[in-house]
N, C-alpha and C positions, 0 to 999 in steps of 0.2 A: 723740681717741681714737681709733680700731678696734676694732669688731668684729673676730670670729676669720674671718671669712669675708674682710671687707675685707684685714686684714692680708696674708693667705693668697695675694687677685687679685695685690694690689699687688706682691709678692715675688716672687709664680713658684710659688709648692709648694701641697699640701693642705692641709686643715682636719684630714685623719689626722695628718699627719705635726706643725702645730703642741699638738695633743691631746699625742701621743708625748711630745713636751718637754715640755711642765707635767709628765709624769705621770712622768717619769723626772730630774726638777727642772731641767733644763736648759736651759730660759722661762717662766718661770711671768707669768702673766697681771700688766697693772698691780692688776685688779681684776678679781672675779667678784659679778656681782649673784647677792643671795642670793635672792633671786625669780624669777629666771627661768632662773638659770647660767649667762647670758651672760658671756662670757668680754673683756675690754679690757686692750687694748693700748696703749702709747703712744713719745714718739723713744726712751725709752731699751731700751723690748723688742725698735722695729726695731733698732738701730743693733746690739746684742745678736744678734738673730735675723743681721744680716747680718756679723757676726765669726764663729757659729755655721758658717755658708752656707759660707766663706770657711776654714776648716780642716779643713769638709768637702772641698773641692776641692786640699786639700792631701794629702788621702790619710789622713785624721785618722779613727780608727772615732769611735762618739757616745761608746764608756765612753770612752774617753779626753779628748774635749774636753769632758767633764762636770770634768772633773778640770783641765785644762788654759783655760779659759776665759778667769777670771781671776788664771792664773799667772803669775811674773813675762817675760820675750822670752826668757833665759839658759834658760828651760825646756821653755819652746816649741822652740824654737829645739832642742833634742835630742832632743825626739820630734818632730817633724818628719825632723829627720838616721836617726831610730833608722826611723821608718814607710820615708822612703824606700829605706834598706836589703832592708828586706821586701819591696818592691815588686820590687827590681830580679830578688830572689832569687827570687820569683812571674814573675818577666819572666824570667828562666832557665829554668825547671822547666815552663812554659806551651811554651816554644820547645824545649824537648827533645820537650815531649808529642809539639809539633808534629811535629816531625823524625820523631821514632816511624811517628807514624800517615800519615808522607807515603813512607815504605819501604816499609812493607806492603801500600799500594794499590799503588805502583808494583812491585815483586817480592812475588808470593804468593806465601805461603808456608805451609809445613801446619803450624808449631807458631808460638807466640806467646812470645818468647823477653823474660825481665824483666831488669836488673840490678839485685843485690840484694846484702847484707854478711853474713856467713855466717859464727858462732862454729865455735870448736875442735871438733873431732869425733876421738876414738878409733878405729880399727878392731884387727883382727886378719885377716891376708891372707895368701894363697897367689900367687905368682909365675910368672909363667907368657911362656911368648914363644910370637908368634905370625904365622902368613905372610898371613894372611886375615881383615879383621876377621866374615866369616862363618862365622867358628870360635868366636867368640866363643857363639852360641848352645848351641851342645853344653856349651858348659864353664859357664854358669853355672847354678849351684843354684835351685831352683825357688826362685819368693816366698817370704815377704822374702828378698830379697840385695843384695848389692853390688857391681857389677863396674866397676873402675878401669882409664885406658887412660891410656897415656903418646903424645898424639900433640899432634901440632904441626899438622894439620891434613888431608887425605887423607891416607888410609896407600899407603906406595910400595913399603914392602917389609917385611920384618918387624918387631914391635914388640911394647915392654913390655905387659901387661896384669897386670890381680892381679883376684883374687875372695876372699869378705869368707868366713870358716872359723869353728869356733870356739876358742878363747883358745889352741890348740894351735899356728895362725896367727905369724906372723911382727906382732909390735906396731908400727900404721902412724898415725902421727899426723898430721890435717890442720890447719893452724893458723887463725885468722883470717885470713878473704878476702874477694876481693869474687868472685863473681858473676856469670853468667849462667848462668837456670834455664828451661828449657823443659818442661811435661808434653809427654809425646809421645801424641798418642790414638790408637784402638785400630785406626783407619783407615789410620794410616801405619804405617813399617817404621821402625827406628833410624837404618838406612843415610841416607833419605830424608830422614828427621828431622836427623841429622847432615850432610847434604850442607847442607843450609837452614840453620843454625846455621853451621857455618865461615861459609855467605857475609853472613851479617848480621854477625859479628864483622870481616868484612875492611869492611867497608861501615861502619857505624860505628868503624874504625880501631883497634881492640882484638887484640893478643896473647891466646895462650892462658900462663896464667903456670902451671902447675901440672896436677897427675891430670886427667882429667873422670873424674864421678862420676857412675855409671849405675844408681839407685835403681827396684828393680823392689816392686812394692809386690803387696800382695791386704788387700780387706779383709775384714769378715765374710761377706760374701754372695760371696765368690770371684771378685769382678772386683778385674781386673788394671791396671797402670798404671805405666809408666817415666818416672822424674823425669830430667833432664839437669842436670848441673850442672858450666858449666866455670867454671874462675878465671882472670881474667881482667887485664889492664893494659894502662895505656893507651900505645898502639905511640907510640913514640919518630918523633917532628919529625923529617925531612930536613933538611938544612943547605942552605940554598942553594950553587946552586955560587957559585964566587968570581971 
């Protein structure tokens, strides 16, 4: 029989870990001295502890190991399969996060875009034809207001836009969509933010899939901000030459 400290040193873990395993019912000592409180472990507990550590190395969390330690092999294999799928999803997400961080470090930007999904939106708008983005500022109502533009990139000629109106305007419904969103800080112009955002989309192989939405917002203190939302879709992969 071994005391808790001896077992901890034997397998290379801490006494605190063994006490935690006892507390959650994962590894109960073979005996506990009622007078001193000393925990005693035997070969059975050592074998059980090694199985616990093996399952931990397979990526299973303790809350699952409690249920699976004595389960049939088929049930254990299913749990490991599900855990592996979770790990692979985490790896993919972390790789995407690392790529975004590397992109931000390599190409300084005035904004921090993020890709997300948004639900449908119903608006009443007045449509416009413009020759240059600089004309938008004069046409956009004071905040809160929404401006939409139909652009696939930097404008090279006339383009279509729309501004929100009261219910007398034309009804426009934006469907559920994937967007790249960015909040434009007060120190950045919308032209600069748009330039950075188009560059970001190009580096991430995304194409614009609908109207860009500019929400011009104001809070109770009068502080204003602009939120840009660009609906996007993955850029088709070019076929390799035959």
